[in-house]
C-alpha positions as CSV (number, residue, x, y, z in Angstrom):
1,X,-27.3,14.8,11.7
2,X,-26.5,15.0,8.1
3,X,-27.6,13.2,4.8
4,X,-26.1,14.6,1.8
5,X,-27.6,13.3,-1.7
6,X,-26.1,13.3,-4.8
7,X,-24.9,16.9,-5.0
8,X,-25.0,16.9,-1.5
9,X,-22.5,14.5,-1.0
10,X,-20.7,16.0,-3.3
11,X,-20.2,19.2,-1.9
12,X,-19.4,17.7,1.4
13,X,-16.4,16.1,-0.2
14,X,-15.3,19.2,-1.5
15,X,-15.7,20.9,1.9
16,X,-13.7,18.0,3.3
17,X,-11.1,18.2,1.1
18,X,-10.7,22.0,1.6
19,X,-11.0,22.4,5.5
20,X,-9.8,19.0,6.8
21,X,-7.4,17.9,4.1
22,X,-6.2,21.8,3.7
23,X,-6.7,21.6,-0.2
24,X,-8.0,24.9,-0.7
25,X,-8.7,24.8,-4.4
26,X,-10.5,21.5,-4.3
27,X,-13.4,21.5,-6.3
28,X,-15.5,19.3,-9.2
29,X,-14.4,19.8,-12.7
30,X,-18.2,20.9,-12.9
31,X,-17.9,23.9,-11.0
32,X,-14.7,24.5,-12.2
33,X,-12.9,22.8,-14.9
34,X,-9.2,23.9,-14.1
35,X,-9.1,22.9,-10.6
36,X,-5.8,21.5,-9.8
37,X,-7.5,19.2,-6.9
38,X,-10.7,17.4,-8.8
39,X,-11.9,15.6,-5.9
40,X,-14.9,15.5,-7.8
41,X,-15.3,14.7,-11.4
42,X,-17.1,13.8,-14.7
43,X,-17.4,10.1,-14.9
44,X,-14.7,8.3,-16.9
45,X,-15.6,7.7,-20.5
46,X,-17.8,11.2,-20.9
47,X,-17.7,13.8,-23.2
48,X,-19.6,17.2,-22.3
49,X,-20.0,18.1,-25.7
50,X,-21.9,14.8,-26.6
51,X,-23.9,15.2,-23.5
52,X,-27.2,13.2,-25.0
53,X,-28.1,9.9,-22.7
54,X,-24.7,10.1,-21.4
55,X,-25.8,10.2,-17.4
56,X,-25.3,7.2,-14.9
57,X,-29.2,6.5,-14.8
58,X,-31.4,3.8,-13.0
59,X,-30.5,1.0,-10.6
60,X,-27.0,0.4,-9.9
61,X,-25.7,-2.3,-7.1
62,X,-23.7,-0.9,-3.9
63,X,-21.8,-2.9,-1.8
64,X,-21.3,-1.5,1.5
65,X,-19.0,-2.2,4.1
66,X,-19.6,-4.0,7.5
67,X,-18.9,-2.0,10.6
68,X,-20.2,1.4,8.8
69,X,-23.1,3.5,9.5
70,X,-24.3,2.6,6.2
71,X,-24.3,-1.3,7.0
72,X,-26.2,-0.3,10.4
73,X,-28.6,1.6,8.3
74,X,-29.3,-1.4,5.8
75,X,-28.4,-4.2,7.8
76,X,-27.0,-5.6,4.5
77,X,-23.8,-5.8,2.2
78,X,-25.6,-5.3,-1.0
79,X,-27.9,-2.1,-1.9
80,X,-29.8,-1.4,-5.2
81,X,-30.0,2.6,-5.6
82,X,-31.5,4.6,-8.6
83,X,-28.7,7.3,-10.1
84,X,-29.1,10.5,-11.9
85,X,-25.7,12.1,-12.4
86,X,-22.8,12.7,-14.5
87,X,-20.4,13.6,-11.9
88,X,-18.5,11.5,-9.2
89,X,-16.2,11.4,-6.3
90,X,-12.9,11.1,-8.1
91,X,-11.7,7.7,-6.2
92,X,-7.7,8.8,-6.7
93,X,-8.2,10.8,-3.6
94,X,-10.1,8.1,-1.8
95,X,-7.0,7.1,0.1
96,X,-6.3,10.4,1.3
97,X,-9.9,11.3,2.5
98,X,-9.7,7.7,4.2
99,X,-6.4,8.3,6.2
100,X,-7.8,11.4,7.1
101,X,-11.4,10.3,8.5
102,X,-13.8,10.5,5.6
103,X,-14.5,6.9,4.6
104,X,-16.1,5.6,1.6
105,X,-18.2,2.9,2.7
106,X,-19.8,2.0,-0.5
107,X,-19.1,1.1,-3.9
108,X,-20.7,0.5,-7.1
109,X,-20.3,-3.4,-8.0
110,X,-19.0,-2.0,-11.5
111,X,-16.0,0.0,-11.8
112,X,-16.0,0.7,-8.1
113,X,-17.0,4.0,-8.2
114,X,-17.6,6.0,-4.0
115,X,-21.1,5.6,-3.7
116,X,-21.0,6.6,0.1
117,X,-19.1,8.4,2.1
118,X,-19.1,9.0,6.0
119,X,-17.3,10.5,8.8
120,X,-16.4,7.8,11.0
121,X,-15.9,10.0,14.3
122,X,-19.1,11.6,13.7
123,X,-22.6,10.4,14.9
124,X,-24.4,10.7,12.0
125,X,-22.8,11.9,8.6
126,X,-23.4,10.2,5.6
127,X,-23.2,11.1,1.9
128,X,-24.7,9.0,-1.2
129,X,-24.3,9.1,-4.7
130,X,-27.6,7.9,-5.7
131,X,-30.9,9.1,-5.1
132,X,-33.0,7.4,-2.2
133,X,-35.8,9.4,-2.5
134,X,-36.3,7.9,-5.8
135,X,-37.4,4.5,-4.1
136,X,-39.2,5.9,-1.4
137,X,-43.0,6.1,-0.7
138,X,-44.8,7.2,2.6
139,X,-45.6,3.8,3.7
140,X,-42.2,2.4,2.5
141,X,-39.3,4.8,3.6
142,X,-36.1,4.1,2.2
143,X,-34.0,3.1,5.7
144,X,-31.8,6.0,4.9
145,X,-34.6,8.8,5.7
146,X,-35.7,6.6,8.6
147,X,-32.1,6.7,9.9
148,X,-31.7,10.3,9.5
149,X,-35.4,11.2,11.4
150,X,-33.9,8.7,14.2
151,X,-30.7,10.3,15.1
152,X,-32.3,13.9,14.8
153,X,-34.9,12.9,17.4
154,X,-31.6,11.2,19.3
155,X,-30.1,14.8,19.0
156,X,-32.6,16.9,20.1
157,X,-32.9,14.6,22.9
158,X,-36.6,13.4,21.9
159,X,-36.2,9.9,21.3
């Protein structure tokens, strides 16, 4: 089972682009500002010369696609999750990713930015742009963590 959070999701997107889409130079503009395939890039309207207060912060609504792992986990089509980042999956690449097995199963309500990715043919592979740990407590964990633990137990045969 795999759960990628924020940079973890972004690295999964880069890895998928390099090894499944065969875009060997795919990267994030955070790591390589001159990459020919910026599958992860700076948020629109961002200026790295003026970075004070420019992160995407706080709660943002996410629309979840039915018939997805995310929907199975959350059991609803809209969730509110907290963010803290400047870089996002580049949505211009979404059709290529989806054609090859990595779907975007969650989009922000504003600007339709990719929030959740999944590998459809994998039993539990999900990456999220937001930080589910920010609204999680020991007695009320985010559904993603419960689902990851259950998937790990199922995988190990200890269900």
